[in-house]
DRENSE-284755 format. One record per residue (C-alpha): x negated, y, z negated. Coordinates in pm, 1 decimal. Each point is the difference from the previous one (the first is absolute). Layout:
+----------+----------+----------+
!        x !        y !        z !
+----------+----------+----------+
!        X !        Y !        Z !
...
+----------+----------+----------+
//
This chain:
+----------+----------+----------+
!        x !        y !        z !
+----------+----------+----------+
!   -516.0 !  -2183.7 !  -4584.7 !
!     12.4 !    293.5 !    240.5 !
!   -263.3 !    258.6 !    -74.8 !
!    120.7 !    357.2 !     20.6 !
!   -130.3 !    208.5 !    281.7 !
!   -306.0 !    203.8 !    -70.8 !
!     -4.6 !    371.9 !     65.5 !
!   -227.6 !    295.0 !    -72.4 !
!   -300.3 !    -83.9 !   -218.3 !
!    122.5 !   -354.5 !    -46.8 !
!    -16.6 !    -48.2 !    376.3 !
!   -357.1 !    122.0 !      5.9 !
!    -97.1 !   -239.1 !   -279.1 !
!    154.5 !   -295.1 !    183.3 !
!   -183.2 !     94.9 !    315.0 !
!   -327.8 !     17.1 !   -186.1 !
!     53.1 !   -355.3 !   -121.8 !
!     70.4 !   -120.8 !    350.8 !
!   -278.5 !    195.7 !    168.1 !
!   -279.8 !   -197.7 !   -156.7 !
!     40.0 !   -226.7 !    299.7 !
!     -8.7 !    289.3 !    249.6 !
!   -303.2 !    156.4 !    160.7 !
!    -21.8 !    378.5 !     42.5 !
!     66.9 !    137.2 !    344.5 !
!    196.8 !   -297.3 !    127.5 !
!    189.4 !     68.4 !    320.7 !
!    374.5 !     40.5 !    -17.7 !
!     94.0 !   -172.6 !    322.5 !
!   -167.5 !   -187.6 !    282.5 !
!    -43.7 !    139.2 !    348.0 !
!    308.2 !     18.7 !    224.7 !
!    116.3 !   -313.8 !    173.9 !
!    294.8 !    -96.9 !    215.4 !
!    289.7 !   -140.8 !   -203.5 !
!    148.6 !   -334.8 !     73.8 !
!    376.3 !     37.4 !    -26.6 !
!    260.3 !    268.1 !    -47.2 !
!    274.8 !     66.8 !   -247.8 !
!    351.2 !    132.8 !     16.1 !
!     42.9 !    376.1 !     -4.4 !
!    359.0 !     16.6 !    116.3 !
!    167.1 !   -294.4 !   -171.9 !
!    130.4 !    -46.4 !   -353.1 !
!   -204.6 !   -185.9 !   -255.6 !
!      9.3 !   -355.6 !    114.5 !
!    334.1 !   -169.0 !    -47.3 !
!    -17.9 !   -374.2 !    -65.0 !
!   -124.2 !   -179.8 !    308.5 !
!    287.1 !   -245.4 !    -21.7 !
!    259.8 !    273.3 !     33.6 !
!    173.6 !    -95.5 !    326.5 !
!    128.8 !    347.2 !     84.4 !
!   -112.3 !    274.7 !    229.5 !
!   -116.5 !    213.3 !   -289.3 !
!   -352.6 !    123.0 !     70.9 !
!   -269.5 !   -188.3 !   -185.0 !
!   -373.7 !     32.1 !     47.6 !
!    -96.3 !    154.4 !    330.9 !
!   -210.5 !   -204.8 !    242.0 !
!   -369.8 !     22.7 !    -61.2 !
!   -214.4 !    199.0 !    237.1 !
!   -355.3 !    125.3 !     34.0 !
!      9.5 !    373.3 !    -66.8 !
!   -370.5 !     58.1 !     59.7 !
!   -280.3 !     89.1 !   -239.3 !
!     82.4 !    144.4 !   -339.3 !
!   -291.7 !    208.7 !   -125.4 !
!   -137.4 !   -101.4 !   -337.5 !
!    207.9 !   -316.6 !    -26.6 !
!   -124.0 !   -356.8 !     35.0 !
!    215.1 !   -257.2 !    176.8 !
!     58.5 !   -314.7 !   -198.6 !
!   -246.9 !   -275.8 !     83.0 !
!     90.8 !   -365.0 !    -28.1 !
!     -3.1 !   -121.9 !   -270.2 !
!    119.0 !    326.9 !   -158.7 !
!   -239.6 !    177.4 !   -235.4 !
!     48.3 !     -6.8 !   -374.5 !
!    -85.1 !    263.1 !   -257.7 !
!   -334.8 !     21.6 !   -172.0 !
!    -41.7 !    129.4 !   -352.0 !
!    -68.5 !    371.5 !      9.1 !
!    131.5 !     51.7 !    355.3 !
!    370.7 !     77.0 !     31.4 !
!    144.9 !   -200.9 !    289.5 !
!    330.5 !     85.6 !    168.4 !
!    195.6 !   -184.7 !    267.9 !
!    225.0 !    228.0 !    204.9 !
!    162.1 !     26.8 !    340.1 !
!   -110.9 !    229.0 !    281.4 !
!    220.2 !    292.4 !   -106.3 !
!    -91.3 !     17.9 !   -367.4 !
!   -361.8 !   -119.6 !     25.5 !
!   -142.9 !    335.4 !    116.7 !
!    183.0 !    187.5 !   -278.6 !
!   -125.6 !   -239.2 !   -266.2 !
!   -349.5 !     27.5 !    144.1 !
!      9.8 !    378.2 !    -44.2 !
!    133.8 !    -30.2 !   -354.3 !
!   -268.7 !   -260.5 !    -66.1 !
!   -268.9 !    243.3 !    109.9 !
!    120.9 !    248.9 !   -260.4 !
!      1.5 !   -273.8 !   -263.1 !
!   -355.6 !    -95.1 !     92.9 !
!   -117.4 !    359.6 !     -4.4 !
!    123.4 !     49.8 !   -355.1 !
!    -86.9 !   -337.0 !   -154.3 !
!   -259.6 !   -153.5 !    233.6 !
!    221.4 !   -306.7 !     45.8 !
!     -9.0 !   -136.6 !    355.2 !
!    343.5 !    -50.1 !    157.6 !
!     32.1 !   -248.2 !    285.0 !
!    318.9 !      3.5 !    210.3 !
!     71.7 !   -295.8 !    227.5 !
!    269.2 !     14.6 !    266.1 !
!    256.6 !   -276.2 !     44.5 !
!    324.7 !    -50.4 !    184.3 !
!    268.5 !     99.4 !   -248.3 !
!    160.9 !   -342.5 !    -33.7 !
!   -337.7 !   -174.5 !    -21.1 !
!    -89.0 !    175.8 !   -326.1 !
!    255.6 !   -190.5 !   -204.9 !
!    -92.8 !   -341.2 !    136.3 !
!   -373.6 !     55.5 !    -36.7 !
!     34.5 !    118.2 !   -360.8 !
!    194.1 !   -314.0 !    -91.7 !
!   -270.2 !   -213.9 !    159.9 !
!   -307.3 !    179.4 !   -131.7 !
!    107.3 !    172.4 !   -322.9 !
!     -1.6 !   -299.8 !   -236.7 !
!   -349.4 !    -94.2 !    119.4 !
!   -130.6 !    344.4 !    -92.8 !
!    -58.5 !     85.0 !    364.1 !
!    273.2 !    258.1 !     46.2 !
!    -10.3 !    381.4 !    -16.2 !
!     68.4 !    228.2 !   -293.9 !
!    292.5 !    183.8 !    162.1 !
!    242.7 !    -77.0 !    281.4 !
!    255.6 !    201.1 !    194.8 !
!    331.0 !   -183.0 !      9.7 !
!    378.7 !     -1.4 !     -2.6 !
!    209.2 !    -38.8 !   -312.4 !
!    186.6 !   -299.5 !    138.3 !
!   -325.9 !   -197.6 !     -6.0 !
!     15.9 !      1.8 !   -379.9 !
!    195.2 !   -320.6 !    -44.7 !
!   -263.7 !   -198.1 !    185.9 !
!   -297.0 !    187.8 !   -144.0 !
!    114.4 !    -10.9 !   -362.8 !
!    103.8 !   -364.4 !     21.6 !
!   -348.5 !    -77.8 !    131.8 !
!   -158.4 !    205.5 !   -279.3 !
!   -207.9 !    218.0 !    229.4 !
!    112.4 !    351.7 !    -99.1 !
!    -47.7 !    170.2 !   -334.5 !
!    245.1 !    219.0 !   -194.4 !
!    -75.2 !    370.0 !     29.6 !
!     56.7 !    270.0 !   -261.9 !
!     54.7 !    343.7 !    154.0 !
!     26.2 !    175.1 !   -334.6 !
!    130.8 !    355.6 !     30.3 !
!    -34.0 !    -18.1 !    379.9 !
!    312.9 !   -218.0 !     14.9 !
!    215.3 !    310.5 !    -45.3 !
!   -124.8 !    131.6 !    335.2 !
!    155.1 !   -284.2 !    201.6 !
!    353.0 !    -74.9 !    116.6 !
!    159.3 !   -245.6 !   -239.6 !
!    112.7 !   -223.1 !    286.6 !
!   -363.3 !    -32.1 !    115.2 !
!   -116.9 !   -107.6 !   -344.9 !
!    289.8 !   -243.3 !    -19.9 !
!   -100.0 !   -145.0 !    336.9 !
!   -354.5 !    -72.4 !   -117.9 !
!    118.4 !   -151.7 !   -327.2 !
!     37.9 !   -373.5 !    -55.5 !
!    127.7 !   -162.9 !   -318.8 !
!    -11.0 !    336.3 !   -171.6 !
!   -362.5 !     81.4 !     89.0 !
!   -133.6 !    248.3 !    254.4 !
!   -239.3 !   -152.1 !    253.4 !
!    -67.4 !    278.3 !    245.2 !
!    -61.5 !    367.3 !     61.1 !
!    272.3 !     98.2 !    250.9 !
!    -56.0 !    273.9 !    252.7 !
!    268.8 !    -20.3 !    269.9 !
!    348.9 !   -136.7 !     52.3 !
!    230.8 !    -74.7 !    290.6 !
!    374.6 !    -36.7 !     23.2 !
!    269.6 !     44.9 !    258.5 !
!    229.2 !    300.4 !     32.4 !
!    278.4 !    111.5 !    234.5 !
!    -94.5 !    126.2 !    346.3 !
!    273.4 !    202.2 !    169.6 !
!     37.2 !    178.5 !    333.7 !
!     49.1 !    366.2 !    -89.6 !
!    198.8 !     76.5 !    317.0 !
!    247.5 !   -278.1 !    -65.9 !
!     -6.3 !     30.3 !   -379.8 !
!    -74.9 !    362.8 !    -95.3 !
!     27.6 !    -74.5 !   -372.5 !
!   -106.1 !   -342.7 !   -131.7 !
!    257.6 !   -201.2 !   -194.4 !
!    -41.8 !    -10.9 !   -375.2 !
!    238.6 !   -289.4 !    -61.7 !
!     28.8 !   -337.5 !    173.2 !
!    367.2 !     57.0 !     80.8 !
!    -95.8 !    324.2 !    171.0 !
!   -268.5 !   -180.5 !    203.8 !
!    249.7 !   -260.6 !    116.0 !
!    255.2 !    265.9 !     95.2 !
!   -257.6 !    193.0 !    203.9 !
!   -107.0 !   -320.2 !    173.8 !
!    362.4 !    -94.7 !     72.3 !
!     82.9 !    344.0 !    143.0 !
!   -309.6 !     12.7 !    222.6 !
!     74.3 !   -344.4 !    140.7 !
!    366.0 !     81.6 !     57.2 !
!    -95.4 !    317.8 !    186.8 !
!   -242.8 !   -191.4 !    220.5 !
!   -291.6 !    217.1 !   -112.6 !
!   -208.9 !   -304.8 !    -95.7 !
!     -3.1 !   -373.9 !     47.1 !
!    -42.7 !    -51.3 !   -372.8 !
!     33.3 !    267.9 !   -263.6 !
!   -204.5 !   -171.9 !   -269.7 !
!   -237.9 !   -285.1 !     78.1 !
!   -122.2 !   -277.5 !   -229.2 !
!   -182.2 !   -287.8 !    159.8 !
!    139.4 !   -347.9 !    -55.3 !
!   -163.9 !   -248.6 !   -235.0 !
!   -193.9 !    266.2 !   -188.4 !
!    -13.9 !    -16.8 !   -380.3 !
!   -264.0 !    274.8 !    -22.4 !
!    202.8 !    269.8 !    175.3 !
!    331.7 !   -110.4 !   -148.6 !
!   -127.0 !     -2.9 !   -359.6 !
!    117.0 !    359.3 !    -66.8 !
!    355.6 !   -116.0 !     71.1 !
!    -44.7 !   -283.9 !   -249.0 !
!   -137.0 !    232.8 !   -268.1 !
!    254.0 !    270.8 !     82.0 !
!    283.6 !   -246.1 !    -51.7 !
!   -141.5 !    -98.9 !   -338.5 !
!   -164.8 !   -323.8 !    110.3 !
!   -354.6 !   -118.1 !    -61.1 !
!   -251.7 !   -267.0 !     95.4 !
!   -129.6 !    -76.6 !   -349.0 !
!    109.6 !    164.6 !   -322.5 !
!   -241.9 !    238.4 !   -169.8 !
!    -85.2 !    -38.8 !   -368.9 !
!    -52.3 !    273.7 !   -257.1 !
!   -364.2 !     41.3 !    103.6 !
!     82.4 !     38.6 !    367.7 !
!   -113.3 !   -352.1 !     94.8 !
!    197.9 !   -213.6 !    243.1 !
!    172.3 !   -302.8 !   -152.2 !
!      6.8 !   -286.6 !    251.9 !
!    246.3 !   -188.8 !   -219.0 !
!    270.2 !    253.2 !     89.1 !
!     70.7 !      0.8 !    374.5 !
!    247.5 !    270.1 !    102.0 !
!     93.1 !    -51.6 !    364.1 !
!    328.7 !   -153.6 !   -112.4 !
!     59.0 !    246.1 !   -283.0 !
!    301.7 !    228.6 !     22.9 !
!   -213.0 !    261.9 !    173.5 !
!   -160.2 !   -261.6 !    224.3 !
!    338.2 !   -119.5 !    120.7 !
!    110.2 !    361.7 !     51.1 !
!   -307.4 !     43.0 !    222.7 !
!     93.3 !   -312.3 !    199.0 !
!    354.9 !    126.9 !     44.9 !
!   -124.6 !    343.3 !    102.6 !
!   -217.4 !   -145.4 !    277.1 !
!    289.7 !   -219.0 !    106.6 !
!    245.6 !    289.4 !     23.1 !
!   -246.6 !    215.5 !    193.4 !
!    -40.8 !   -283.1 !    252.6 !
!    378.2 !    -36.0 !     27.3 !
!     31.9 !    377.5 !     48.6 !
!   -256.4 !     -2.9 !    281.7 !
!   -258.9 !    199.5 !   -195.4 !
!   -252.5 !   -285.2 !    -21.9 !
!    -87.7 !   -242.4 !    277.7 !
!   -164.4 !   -340.7 !      5.5 !
!   -212.1 !     53.9 !    311.5 !
!   -214.5 !    283.9 !   -136.3 !
!   -360.4 !    -66.5 !    -99.8 !
!   -258.0 !    246.2 !   -134.2 !
!   -127.1 !    117.4 !    338.8 !
!    354.6 !     47.7 !    123.7 !
!     82.4 !    200.8 !   -310.6 !
!   -288.0 !    236.9 !     73.3 !
!     66.9 !     30.3 !    373.5 !
!    367.6 !     76.5 !    -55.8 !
!   -102.3 !    299.7 !   -207.5 !
!   -288.7 !    123.8 !    212.6 !
!    220.4 !    -17.6 !    311.0 !
!    281.0 !    195.3 !   -164.8 !
!    236.4 !   -296.8 !      1.8 !
!     35.9 !    -10.0 !   -379.9 !
!     20.1 !    267.0 !   -266.1 !
!   -131.0 !   -150.1 !   -325.2 !
!   -213.9 !   -284.7 !   -129.4 !
!   -228.9 !    -76.3 !   -291.0 !
!   -369.8 !    -82.1 !     11.7 !
!   -332.6 !    128.1 !   -129.0 !
!   -262.8 !    259.6 !     90.5 !
!   -183.2 !   -245.0 !    225.5 !
!    253.1 !     85.3 !    273.8 !
!    -55.7 !    375.6 !    -15.0 !
!   -255.6 !      8.2 !    286.7 !
!    243.5 !   -180.3 !    230.9 !
!    293.6 !    217.2 !   -100.4 !
!   -198.7 !    319.6 !     48.5 !
!   -136.5 !   -112.3 !    334.5 !
!    350.3 !    -80.0 !    124.6 !
!    105.9 !    362.4 !    -28.6 !
!    328.5 !    -86.8 !   -171.1 !
!     92.9 !    270.9 !   -252.7 !
!    -11.0 !   -170.2 !   -336.4 !
!     15.0 !     51.8 !   -371.6 !
!    -90.4 !   -218.4 !   -298.8 !
!    245.4 !    -23.2 !   -288.7 !
!     50.8 !   -203.4 !   -313.2 !
!    199.5 !   -321.2 !     25.4 !
!    367.4 !     84.3 !    -66.3 !
!    152.4 !    -85.8 !   -335.9 !
!    228.3 !   -304.3 !    -14.7 !
!    152.5 !   -139.3 !   -318.1 !
!   -321.0 !    129.1 !   -157.4 !
!   -319.4 !    161.2 !    124.6 !
!   -150.7 !   -221.2 !    268.8 !
!   -357.9 !   -108.2 !    -67.8 !
!   -226.0 !   -120.1 !    282.3 !
!   -277.6 !   -252.1 !    -42.3 !
!   -326.5 !    175.6 !    -84.4 !
!   -342.4 !   -121.1 !    100.4 !
!   -296.9 !    147.1 !   -187.2 !
!   -367.2 !     -9.6 !     83.9 !
!   -282.0 !     48.1 !   -243.1 !
!   -321.0 !   -137.0 !   -143.6 !
!    -56.0 !   -295.4 !   -228.7 !
!   -294.2 !   -123.1 !   -206.4 !
!   -130.9 !   -352.6 !     46.1 !
!     44.1 !   -197.5 !   -323.2 !
!   -343.7 !   -152.0 !     64.8 !
!   -161.6 !    333.4 !     88.1 !
!   -370.2 !     33.6 !    -72.8 !
!     55.0 !    367.1 !    -85.4 !
!    345.9 !     20.4 !   -149.9 !
!    -62.0 !    308.9 !   -214.4 !
!   -154.6 !    180.5 !    295.3 !
!    297.2 !    -97.7 !    214.1 !
!    248.4 !    135.7 !   -254.1 !
!   -200.4 !    322.3 !    -38.9 !
!    -23.7 !     51.3 !    375.5 !
!    374.9 !    -43.8 !     45.5 !
!    109.5 !    222.7 !   -286.0 !
!   -265.7 !    270.9 !     30.1 !
!    -49.7 !     25.3 !    377.1 !
!    310.9 !   -141.6 !    167.1 !
!    269.1 !    106.8 !   -249.0 !
!    -73.9 !    370.1 !     47.5 !
!    152.3 !    273.8 !    211.7 !
!   -301.4 !    -11.2 !    229.5 !
!     -7.4 !   -378.4 !     29.7 !
!    371.0 !    -30.1 !     72.0 !
!    -14.3 !    286.5 !    250.5 !
!   -281.5 !   -169.5 !    190.6 !
!    195.3 !   -327.2 !     16.0 !
!    309.5 !    184.4 !    122.9 !
!   -201.0 !    184.7 !    264.8 !
!   -133.0 !   -331.2 !    132.6 !
!    333.9 !   -182.4 !    -17.4 !
!    301.4 !    231.0 !    -49.1 !
!    237.0 !   -243.4 !   -166.6 !
!    233.9 !    126.0 !   -269.9 !
!   -222.7 !     91.5 !   -295.2 !
!     82.2 !   -132.1 !   -346.4 !
!   -230.1 !    254.3 !   -168.2 !
!    280.9 !    238.6 !    -90.0 !
!   -194.1 !    327.4 !     14.7 !
!   -114.6 !    -79.3 !    353.8 !
!    358.3 !     -8.9 !    127.0 !
!     40.5 !    360.4 !   -109.0 !
!   -265.9 !    105.4 !    250.9 !
!    148.4 !   -178.4 !    304.0 !
!    199.7 !    218.7 !    239.5 !
!    104.9 !   -276.0 !    242.5 !
!    376.6 !    -45.8 !    -54.5 !
!     -7.4 !   -350.4 !    148.6 !
!   -274.0 !   -112.0 !   -236.7 !
!    183.0 !    151.1 !   -294.9 !
!    325.8 !   -170.7 !     98.2 !
!   -167.1 !   -340.6 !     10.3 !
!   -180.4 !     69.7 !   -327.6 !
!    332.4 !     82.9 !   -165.1 !
!    157.0 !   -316.0 !    137.8 !
!   -285.6 !   -208.1 !   -138.7 !
!     29.8 !    168.7 !   -339.2 !
!    366.0 !   -109.2 !     -9.1 !
!    -74.2 !   -356.5 !    106.8 !
!    -71.7 !   -337.0 !   -155.4 !
!   -336.0 !   -172.4 !     44.0 !
!     21.3 !   -300.9 !    225.6 !
!    -23.9 !   -294.0 !   -242.9 !
!   -358.4 !   -124.5 !    -20.6 !
!     84.7 !   -318.4 !   -187.6 !
!    -72.3 !   -329.5 !    180.9 !
!    369.3 !    -93.4 !     -3.9 !
!     68.2 !    274.1 !    254.4 !
!   -130.8 !   -230.4 !    272.2 !
!    312.4 !   -212.9 !    -51.1 !
!    229.6 !    294.7 !     69.8 !
!    -67.3 !    117.2 !    353.8 !
!    114.5 !   -302.8 !    200.3 !
!    321.6 !    -64.2 !   -191.3 !
!     90.2 !    369.4 !     -5.0 !
!    -67.3 !     39.7 !    372.9 !
!    215.2 !   -301.0 !     84.0 !
!    288.2 !    145.2 !   -199.8 !
!    -23.4 !    335.1 !    178.2 !
!     -5.5 !   -170.4 !    340.0 !
!    309.3 !   -204.5 !    -86.9 !
!    178.3 !    321.8 !    -92.6 !
!   -111.2 !    191.6 !    310.0 !
!    105.4 !   -285.4 !    229.7 !
!    322.3 !    -47.4 !   -197.8 !
!    -87.7 !   -368.7 !    -30.4 !
!     89.3 !    -32.7 !   -368.1 !
!    195.8 !    178.9 !   -267.3 !
!   -220.8 !    278.5 !   -139.5 !
!     28.4 !    -92.9 !   -367.2 !
!    -55.4 !   -367.1 !     75.0 !
!   -311.6 !     78.7 !    204.5 !
!   -150.6 !    212.1 !   -276.5 !
!     89.6 !   -247.7 !   -273.8 !
!   -166.3 !   -279.5 !    193.7 !
!   -311.9 !    213.8 !     43.8 !
!    -21.5 !     65.9 !   -373.5 !
!     38.1 !   -370.1 !    -79.3 !
!   -272.5 !    -88.9 !    251.9 !
!   -233.7 !    245.2 !   -169.9 !
!     75.5 !   -138.1 !   -344.8 !
!    -61.0 !   -354.4 !    121.2 !
!   -328.7 !     93.2 !    166.3 !
!   -141.3 !    174.6 !   -306.2 !
!    135.5 !   -263.2 !   -237.7 !
!    265.3 !    200.1 !   -184.9 !
+----------+----------+----------+
//
């Protein structure tokens, strides 16, 4: 049964019990060393690797140079020892957690060891080493790892107590699985609407308005394509599905995805298919556009609007194109993008589980801890009070979009969705099959694959 988090004097008592194994004056971190691999700083939390679209996933690994105070992961990876809190993190978050660990050590004389991994390697190594008691106490990770991690029994439920009220609800929902919270979220990512402010002085608030603007700009010859959506892309087209009332999997009363209820061929799902089909027929969407083309059309002033995430901001800014970021226009209902959330999870086999919970709730889930994470990696914060201090309108726009979104399903059955969904979109974009038939076939393929 989940033990409630310990705070105040109770925290001190728990630390005293653990510290019998610790020696006074232990060092917080080892000497600096060069890290082994990098981690994404400009991509969304990793979408499933079998998603066959151009949606960004994990960025290529690279060697960023030495990270002071952080130890690169040796092979085999190091496990936690009783009395020493061990954390596995990527190159961006490792230095922040090292600094927070130093404060934890200074107050409680508990050594904190941070090891640096490539972001995607953390998940795989925990699954391999956790059950043998050789894993860390805490990992950095993405919410859509949960299906694999929970099914393998390697992450523990986490009780945030009163701290839960300080987080965006969508972030807590993302890190929940079967009604239990498994992570401390800190940042989210979602797409929003980019628009060229010279071509579109005021962003559209409804989907019909967006289509009319796109139609007028194309008719006037001001752009090649008014609004751009790459072909074969479930990730970027999901807001149209949700805006038309469709869904991937139904959501139960506790906010959990129900894989027994596939919604691509629901009334809203078929409306989404027909909407894509009509936009292709009207010349607003084109089959020969991939992700890179979508971006270049905008940065070269040949398109006026498209949707993607904050990872493209550096390219857009460098291009010199005047731009704005707006919320996704309303369709039949408010359009919700997919949301990816990053956070920290506790190893179910952790040697220092109480210490891990105390560190997360007392040192990370604070204004100072969340500010330091944002400073190192300025993704949309899910710590609500932190958003009130941000004066970057682009960051705030993406944070608002994420707060309106739906967590990308973390259940294992999601792996059956991407291929069938992509094929249906491609059939619609190429006008190779009736839209409703293509989407119905996709839904049936998914049901067959997951055994419904």
